[in-house]
N, C-alpha and C positions, 0 to 999 in steps of 0.2 A: 536119466542118466545119471551114474556117480562113478569117473576112473578117477585112477592114482598116478603121477608121471612123479615116477624120482628124477628127481637132478632136475625140478621144472623150473629153475631160478639158471641151470644152465644155457650154452649157449643154444644147443636143440630143442632143450624138455621148452624153454622158455619160444621159440618158433612155434613148437606141439601145444603147448597151453591155449594160444589165441583160437589157433586154429579150433579146440575141442569147444570153446566156451562158444565159441558163434554156432557153433553146431547144435548148439543147445546141451552139454554136457554139462554137469555139475562136476568141476576139478579140483581135488584135490592134492594141492603139490605138497610133498615132501621134499626139504633141501636140507642139506646139515651150512650152507653157503661158502665152503672153503674157496670156491673158484664163484660157486651162481649170485648172483645179486640182484635184491629187492627192485631194485629201477628196470631190469630184462623185462620184467613183466608188466609193467606200463602202465597204461592206463584200468587194467585186469585188479592191483591190488585192492581192497576195500568192498568190489564186486557180490554181489550176493550167493552167483555161480561159483565164488574163487574162496577156497579156501589154502594158507599157507600156514607149514608147520614144522618148523626148524628143529631139525634131527636126522638119524644118523637113521642111513636102508639097514646098517649091523645091530641096529637094536631090536628086538622080537615083539617086547610090549611096546614104542610107538608103530612098529610097522603092521601089527593086530590091530591098531586103534583106527589109523588110517585108513587101513586095506575093507577094515568092516564097511557094509553096505554097497561097495565097490563088482561095478559090472568089469572093469577090466585094469589094466596095471602096465606102463611102460616105464619099461629101467632105464636113463639116463642119466649115470652115475659118474661125469665128467672129469672129477680128478684120481676116481680112486684107482688103482693099478690093476690090473685081471688078478694076481693073489689075492688078494684083499676084498674085493669084489665077490668069487668064486667064496671065499671062508665066510664073508657074510651072507650071500645067497645059502650053503650051502646049509650053514645054521638055520634059517629062517627054516626051510625045507625040512629039519629035525624035529 
């Protein structure tokens, strides 16, 4: 199964991603790297079960692309302020 983790290179997301991968999930990480770091994903970078996409959760085209085929979605955008997060998520639902 495939799952999308936004903010997956951040503090919380980078703890969730290895857990999901360890359970056999194929994980797509969408992160703008404003606060997350590729190093946070450790040894998973380059593995078959992980795809990392640099992008913004407010970019509907990017989200549609990475969400396609996913069975689940975890949202962990750490550096976004609440109004910015809600604006982005509401625009994706329209």
